[in-house]
N, C-alpha and C positions, 0 to 999 in steps of 0.2 A: 490458499488464499492469494498467493502471489500471482498465479496464472489468471485467475478471474479478475484481479485488479489490473493486470496488464491489458487484458481485453477491453475493460471499461475505459482505461486511459487511451486506448487506440480508437475509442468511439464505437466499440462493438457491443451490441446487446448480449446478455449472457443467459444461457439456459443451464440450470444446475439441478442436482438432486439433493434431497435432504442430507444434511451433513452436520458434523460436530467439528469444532475447531476454528471457525471464523471465515470459512471460504465465502460466506455470504455477507461479510461485514459492510462492504460498500455497495451492495446491490440495492436496487430501488425497483418497486413494482412497476414503475413506468417503462423500464427497459430491461427488466430481468424477470425470469420465471423460474420457480422451483417446482419440479415435477417428479412423479414417481420414477424410480430407476428402471424403466423399461424402454426399449427402443421406440415403440409407438408414441409414448408420451413425450419423449425427447423430440422426435421428429415433428409432432404436432405443435409443440412449443416453439420450435425453430421457425416453422411456417407462420405461426401467429405473430411472433416478433418481427419477422420479415415484412408482414403485411402492415405493421404499424408505421413503417418508413420513418423511424425516428432519426433525425439528423445526427451524424457522428459527432459533430461539434457540440451538440447539446449533451449527449451522453458523457463526453469527455469533460466538459465544463462542470457538470453536476458532480461528477466523480472527484474532480480536482477540489471542489469546495469541501467535500467530505474529508478528503485526504489532508487538506490544509489544516482543518480543525485538529486532526490528530497530530500532525507535525508540530503545531503550536503547543499543544498540550505536552508532547514529549519534550520539546526544547525547554518549556517552562519547568518541567519536572527535573531535567538534568541540571538546569541552572539553579534550581532550589537545592539540589544535592550539593552542588559546588559551594553555594552560599553557606549551607549548614556545616560543611566540612572545613570552612575557613579559607577555601580557595578563592583567588581573585579571578580565576578563569570564568568565562561565560561563552556559551554558544550563541551566536547572533544570527538573525535572519539576514538575508533571504536564504532560503533553501533552494537548490541543493547545495550540499557541501562540496568542496573542491575535489574530494576524492570519492571514488565509488562507495556507496553505502552497502549495496548488495553485491558483494563479490565472494563467490564460494571458494574457500581455501581449505586446505587440510587444517585441522584444529591447531596444531602447534604453530604453524605459520601465522594463522589468524591471531593467536595469543601473542606471539612475538611482535607482530605489527601493532597490535593494540597497545602493548606495553611501551613500544618505542614512539607512539604517537603518530604512526603512519596511516591512520584512518580518520575520516571525517575532518572537521574544521578546526580542531585544536590539537595542541601538542602537549603530552603529559610532561610534568616537571621531573 
């Protein structure tokens, strides 16, 4: 899912194959096609999307709208958890947070950073 979303945010149309797990979460029929997993189908879909000449800015803006809705829902959920736990902390918009959200680290380093508050826009107590 991460790669297909990166392509969309770069304004690129996406050709994908049937999948499980959410790779198609932000795809839209206007600028994305799901085809059988064979080279001919993929090649034909690439040509079909190319012929549509969809402006990159359009693909990017439509994707950002979808992503923004999920960001807001996520932040609302985290803030609700804070509230229910009695914490005074809140995550506030705008996004992005000041630290990288998607940084691939060895598990123990990621856990240590999380516990020390070295991720996202809040510091743990």
